[in-house]
C-alpha angles and dihedrals in degrees: 000000000000124000092255086050090056091051090049092050091053092049089054091056097250116198100197134031134179115189127181111197097180111127093240092058102035113013091165096058118074100153136022124253113266090229090064091070092058099042104137096193099050111115101164126036128178119182125175124198096005114177105214093191089067092061112095115236092232094060108122115225120205115153099161096173100038112127105154126046133178114183126178109186125207097181126014112175089130095034099121094055094043096047091045090055092043096053092043089054093048105060094169096053108136107155125045134174118190128187107207101014117236111204120222142125095269106105107073093131099040115125104170126045134174120199128196111226097199099091117089088231098045096114094050090046092050095052091048091048093050090056087069096043107074093159099048111139104167128042123184123188116196143157109244099175139029096257115114126165139171110267133196117230120233114179114220120242104266093214091067103039120148114274094235091065091069102030118030115006106108106155131048121182120183116189121187093020105183103198090227118145090257093054090045091054093048097049091043089054093048095047090050099044106034097084100181099051116136100170135028120181119190122190114184117224091234097064091172093058116135124261094257093053092048091048091052092053092045092050092049094050093044091056095053118111115259128206092204121062089201094057114125121195116217125194126186 
């Protein structure tokens, strides 16, 4: 979609937009139309390879109907200021997906969050993010790119855990679970410390694994300690 096309879509009261700003897909678009940031009808926005440093500070942001946001950032020197303005201008925002995650106190109303598990720092970023999401009800972990590295586990201090882990978080979905020691440590921690969980769905990355391997993973996860007596484990 060209820049004039974006302006036209906004003028026609578009409700959903998906924009790929990578050079290979849209070499003619370098910035988004100013009118996009004040589109009152937009409920779902997906933007890939956004360069936040190209967005003027004076741009007003008022997305009164925005509920779902996917944002993949290429450069984020000014990320804190931009995301603060964006979330302030989107009072109905309920679901957000960030890649990479930018931490900040902007997500007090967020209920649904999806986290990419490819970054070496994804777990630290997630814990920091959850500190600012007291109303989070649904957490999805997934692998959105092909990068996968060996990570070292560092258990958070239990005396300063995010509020949502004990008050609102009800559903955890983990796609592309690898059954590595790191992933085992993470899911063990979550099952033990999220005390209001009602449903946990785990989908292994090797979906074609044999029956014995799947049974081994299922048995291991089923035997983990759970902080919620109502927690139900679901396997595909």
